[in-house]
N, C-alpha and C positions, 0 to 999 in steps of 0.2 A: 508636838510636845517635846521639849528638850529634856536633858537629864536633870537640870536644876529647876527649882520651883519658879513658875511663871507668874504667880500672884505676888502682890505686894504684901506688906506686913500690917499696915494700919487699917485698911478697909475691911468691912464685913464680907463674908463669902458671897452673899447675894449682890452686894454693891460691885464686887469684882466682876461678876458675870454680866451685870447690867452694863457696866462700863465697856466690857468686851463687845457686847452687842451694839452699843452706840458707835464704837470704833468701826464697825462694819456697816454703818449707815442706817441702823434701825432707829425708829422713834423710841422715846423712853418707854411708852406703853408696851410696844412690841418687845422691846428688850427685856422688860420685866416678866412678860409672859414666857419668853424663851428661857430666861434664867430659871424660872420655876420648873419648866419642862426638863432641862438638863439636870437640875438638882434631883428631880424625881428619878431620872434615868440612872443616876450614879449614887442614889441614896444619900444625898447631902442635905435633905430638908431639915434635919435636926441640927445641922451645923450652920444654917443660913445666917444667923446673927453673930457668929463667932468670927474672929479675925484669923487669917492664915497662920499667924505666929503661934496660935494656941492649938493648932491641929497636929495630929500624929503624922509620921511619914507617909503611911498608907492613905490617910485622909487628904493630905496635900497632893498626892499623886492623882487621886480621884478628882480633886479640884482642877488640877492642871488639864486632865482629860476633858473635864466639863468646859473649860475655857476654849479648848480646841474644837468643841462641838457646837458652840453657840451659833455659828453662822451656817450650820447644816452642810458641812463639807461632804463631798462624795468620796474623797480620799483623805485618810487621816495618817499622818506620820508620827510615830512614837519612837523616841530615841532612848532605848534601854529603860522602859517604864518601871521595871521591877528591881533595878539595881539598888542595893543597899537596904532592901526591905527584909523583914523577918519572914519565915516561911508562910505564916498565916496571912500576912498582908500581901505577899506575892500571890497567893492563891486567890485572895479577894480581888485584887486588881485584874487578874486574868479572867476571873468569872465575869467581871463587868465588861472587859474587852470582847470576850466571846459573845456575850449577849448583844452587844452593839452590832457585831457582824451578823448575827443570826436574825435579829429583829428588824434591822434597818438596811441590810444588804450593803453595808459600807465596806469599801476596800481599805484594809489596814496594812500599812507598810511600817515594819518595825525593825530596829536593830537590837540585838541581844548577844551577850556573851554566855548566856545560859542555854547551851545547846539542847538540853532536855526540854526546854520550853518550845523551841522551834520544832523539835522532833514530834511532840505530842499535839501541837496546836496549829502549826503553819500549813497552809495548802501548797505553798511553793517555798522552797528554801534556796537561797543563794549564799554560798560560802565565799568570803573574800579574805585573802591572805596577802598582807603587805601591799594593799592597794590593787590586787589583781583578782578577778573572778576565777576561782578554780573549780567550782561545781555549781550546777544549777538544775533543779528538778524537784520532784516530790521527795519527802523524807524517806518513804519506803523505797522509791526508785534509787535514790543515792545509796542507801544501805545495801540493797540487793546487788547493785552494779559495782560498787567500789569496795565493800567490806565483806559481805556475806555473813551467814550465821556461824556462830562459834560452837564447836562440838568438843567435849572433853570426855575421853574414855580412859578408864583405869583398868589395866589388865594384870594378870598374875606376873610375878617377877620372872624375867627372862623372855617374855613374849612381846615386849613393847616394840622391838625392832621389826618383828614380823607383822605386828598390827599396823605399824606405820607403812610398811611396804604394801600391805593389802589395801590400805586406805588410798594409796596412790593409784592402784590398779582399779579399784572398785568405784570410788566416788569422785576421782579427779579433783582433789581439793585445791584451793588456791594456795594453801600452805600447810605444812605438817611440821609440828614441833614435838620432840620427844623429851620428856623430863622424868627420868627414872622409870617408873611403871605407868606414867601418864602420857597419853598421846593427845595432842591438841590439834584440831583441824579447823579450817575455815572453808565452808562450802556455800554455794549459792542459796540452797534451800535445804535446811536440815530435815524438814518433815518428809521430803522425798528421798534424801540421801542416806539418812541414818538407818532406817530399817534394813535396807539391803546390805549395808556395811556390817551391822551386828549379825545378820544372818550368815554372812560370809565368814566372819570370825568364828562363829559357833561351828560351822561346818569344817573349819580348819583346826578345830580343837583348841582355839585360844579362849581361855576363860575370861569373861568380862566381869570385873568386880563392880563397876558403876559406869553410868553414861549420863551426861548432862548436855543440854543444848541451851543456847542463849541467843536471843535476837541481837543484832548489832545496834549500836547507838550512833548518833551523829559524831560523838567524840571519836569513835572508831574510824569513821569516814575521814575526819579531819587528820587523825594520826596517819592513816593510810596515804593521804594526799601530801602531807607536809613532813612526816617523820617525827612529829612532836604533838603533844596534846595542847589544847587551848589554854589549859592552866599553866603549862610551861611557857607558852607564848606570853601570857599575862605577867609572869614573874620575870621575864627577860628584860 
């Protein structure tokens, strides 16, 4: 499925699907049955007699996916299926895609600029920068190996330098940044590193005012690998 709508404007939704089946060598009767099946899969039954020109953006994306499913592929390619959709339509499209994978064991290969989608839904993530593969693995593996968890600790005034030095000794962070009374760290796993760090600060008499941890995102991974965010890349 490409980024642009694959269906025509003048034929009905059902006719588009039947024509797709015929193009793959199905008899008219078999193509009609298959059209009804994929409309059921993607909740298009109520739209069967409407033309693509009258559909919303999300409905047209569902029709495009249905067109790609008519011939029962084992591998489905989707090129940025949620680009340009509002949040509700994006969630709806992803719900259908995930159900296809779960119910039919289909391999889905997709491209997306929404890294949060890949982060939460993909079993394997490949990051390509300027035509070159720069990372390949699971989302959790990439985040753990390349970015690490973020830890933010606020201490009393005058103690941030000491807190940063203790962080370097106790938790061996990937990076330490001091901003006023705030110390920011990046560690492989916050759950195992932070308790010992806070205990060491307490024993050293450094009063901690607040402490927060955050899991990294694939945006963090992209930034670590390229020195820029994907949003900056898109604006360039």
